[in-house]
Each structure stands twice: as structure tokens, then as C-alpha cells.
N, C-alpha and C positions, 0 to 999 in steps of 0.2 A: 854219667856224664863226667866224667874224670877229668879235673884239670892237667895239662902237660906242659912242659916246657922241654924245647928241643933247640939244639944250635941252629943259626943262622949265620948270614955271610956276615952280619956286623954284631953277632954276641947272641945272646938267648932269645927265644920267640916265645910268647906264651899262646896257649891253645885250649880248646876242649874238644876232647875225642868220644867217640861212641862206635864201639867194637860192632862188626857186623854180625849178623846171625847165625853165620858158619864160615869156617875157613877160606870157603870157596867164593864168599859173597863179593860183589863188585865194592869199589872204592871211590870216594866224591871227597873234593876240595872246595872249601867256600871260601869266597873273597869278598873283603868288606868295602864299603864305599871310602870316600876321601879322608884319609887322616887328618887334613888339615880342616875339615869342615865337620869334626864331631863323628866321623866314621870309625868304628869297633866292630870286633867280631859279635858284639853284643846287639847290632843294630838290629830292629825289629824284622826286616826283611830277609837279612843273612839268618836270623835266629830261625825264621820259618823254613827258608830253603834247607837249613841244618836238618830239622825234624821231619820235614817232608821226605828226604832222602832215606834218615833213619826208618822211617815206619815203613819203608819198602825195602828194608833189610840191608842197605848199605852200611859199609864202615866209614863214617863221616869225620872230618875234621875241619874244624874253624880255627881261625887264629888271628890273633894282632899284628898286623905290620910293624916294621920298624918305629919306633917312638911312641905306640899307641901302648895303653896298659903298662904292663909288665915286659913288654918287648922291648930289647935293647937298639940302640940307634938313634938315628934321626932320619925324618922324611927326605928322599931321593927322588924328588921329581918323576916316580914311576920307574925310573932303571932300577934302583935297588928294591921296589916294592917287588919287581918282577922276579928279582934274585931269591927274595923273601919267600914267593912263592914257589918257586922251582925247590929250595930247600925242604919247603912244607910236605910237597909233593914227594920227594927223595924219602922223609920220614914217613909219611904214611904208607908208601909201598916198602918200606924195610919192614911195618908190622904185619902187612899183608902180602907175602910173597906168593900165596896163592889166588889171588884176586883175578879174574879172568877179565875184566873191564876196569877202567879209570875213567870217572867223570870230572868234570869241572863247571862250578856255578858259581857266577859273583853278581852284584850289585853297581850300577852305575860304574863309579871308579874300578871298582872291583870286577865289574863286566868286562872293561878294557884290560886291566892285567890279565884277566881269565883266558882271552882271545889272544893277546900275545904269547902265553903259556903254550895254548894249544898249537901254534905255528910252529913252538919249538920241541914240543914232546909229541913224537908221533904215537905214543901208546895211549894217549887221551882219545877214548872212543867217540865223545861225544859234550855237549855244554848244555848249559842253561845261563842266557843272559838276561838278566833283570833292567829294565832302563837303561841300556846301553848309551853313553854319552856321545852320540853320532852328532858330528858339528861341532862338539866342544873339544874332542881328541880326535886323534887322525887314526881312522881304522883302515888306511891305502895297506897296510901290510898283510890283509887278508887277501892274499892274491898268489895262488889259490885260498879258499878257506879248505882245509883238511878234512873237516868232520861235517856231519849235520847236527841240528840241534834245535832248541826252543828259545824262541825271541819274545819276552813278555814286556809290553809296555802299558802306562796308561794313557787312556784317553784323554785326560785332562792334566797331562804333564805340564807344568808352564818353564820347567827348567829347560827341557829337551823337547823340542817339536816332535810330536809323531810324524811329521812328513820325513825329519830327517832319519829316523829310525827304518821308515819304510823305505827309502831311498836307498840305505844300506842292507836291509833285507833283499830287495830285490835285485841288488849287484851280487849278492852272495847266490841267490835263486837260480842264478843263470849259470852257475858253475856245474859242469858236469859231475854227476852222481852225488850231489850234495842237496839235501832236503831241510829247508827251514822252516820249522812250523812256527808261524808268527802269529801270536794272540793279543789283541788288545782288550783291556779291562775297561769298558765306559766307566767314565766317571772318577777313574782313579787319578790320583795326583802322582808327582815323581815317587813319593814315599809309600803309595799304598794305603796311607793312613786309614782310611774307612774301608778297604778292601783287602785286608791281610788274610781272611779266610779264603776268599776267592783266589788269591794269588797262592794259596798252598795246595788248593784242590786243583787249578791248573796245571802245576808242576806233579802233584802226583798223578795226574791223568796221564801226563804225558810219559812220566816214567814207567807207568804200567803198562801202556800202549807199545812202547818202544825199547824198554829194558825187562822188566820184572816177567812179563808175560813169555817173551822169548826164551830166557833164561830158563823158567819152570817146563817149558817144553822140550827145550834141550836137555834136562835133568831127567824127563820122564822119557828120553829116547826118540821124541819125536821130530826135533830139529837137527 
């Protein structure tokens, strides 16, 4: 899990990178929660997402947005952070030119940034959004949502009411050819404090069913 430094729009960005199992492995970018509320790439949810993807053979990158840790720059209300995410994806793709697919995963603020990046980068094949801040941030840009994905939310989330997330999911579900797997973890708070293992298990279950299995079948000549 080597430390990496790469160029961003406002200077250097700090990250952690895990190479995929082989050159043809898919890649995934992890995005952390709000920089002004203690969010970093070492957040436990982001760390769990990172390792869930790595265990499925992905090449995975998590990084600090501008102004966090050793990343240069200052918080920019989401606009600059979206540019940071685009630069991180560029860096990840440059290391993995043979990757057959690219995924994005984010937690809270990171989920909001990730969904915006999804709209701007057609090569992103799918997404995982954990505790997306529906009702707190504007998600109206998802019109239409270009890819299917997984939305995970805590049933006892006191920051983002589950009803707000359900309303967003229902809106996305009605779009043609888009399948949103919506999973609510009973008793979990916004940070999945006592439910981290279940969070990781849900993510890996989704990846096995929707990515890993299909790629294995394709390599075997059955897809």
C-alpha cells in the first residue's frame, strides 16, 4: 500500500495506491468525506471501501482532497475537490492503461463528488455511494444518471435521513437502463461506527455479483 504523490490542479495531492492483481484488472477511485469536518483518505469507511475493492483484485487509489494531509491547496466548496478527483482518476488511468473498467466510490461528501465525476467521465462503469448527503447537497445534476451502482445507507443515520436517500434512489431507479441496488444497514449510523464489517461485506457482495464474476466469465470465454 505505497504512499503516492501526484499533480493536482492546485499542487501536489497525497494518496495511497494498491496495484491490481494483473495489468487487465479494473480500477477504482475512493473519495473521502468533507474536508472541513475531519474527512481524510484514512476515514474508516473509505479505508473499508479501499480494501473491499483491493480484495476483489482492483487497482485502487484513495487520496486526500486539497488542503488535507500533505495535499496542497485549500478547500474550494466542492468545485476544486471535483477537479482534484478528475486529476486523481487521470493519474490512476495513466498507471493502468489496460484496465477494462473504472469504478468510483465515495462516502458522504465524497459520494456527492463521486456522482458529479460520474456525470463528467463516461468511462466510469459503475459507482458505490455510501451515506450520500441527499437533502444536504444538490443531486439534481443526475439527470439522467449514466451508470448503475450501489447505494448504501445506515438505517439509524441522524445526519442524513434515510427518507431523503430513498427519494433520490427512487428518482434514479425510474431512469431507463439504470439499476440502483439500494441497501439499508439496520442500526447503522452515518459513520457505520458499529457496522464496518457489514459495510465491507455488502460492498464485496455487490462487486462479486456485478463485476468480478462477469470478468471471470469473460476471461474463460463464456461472456
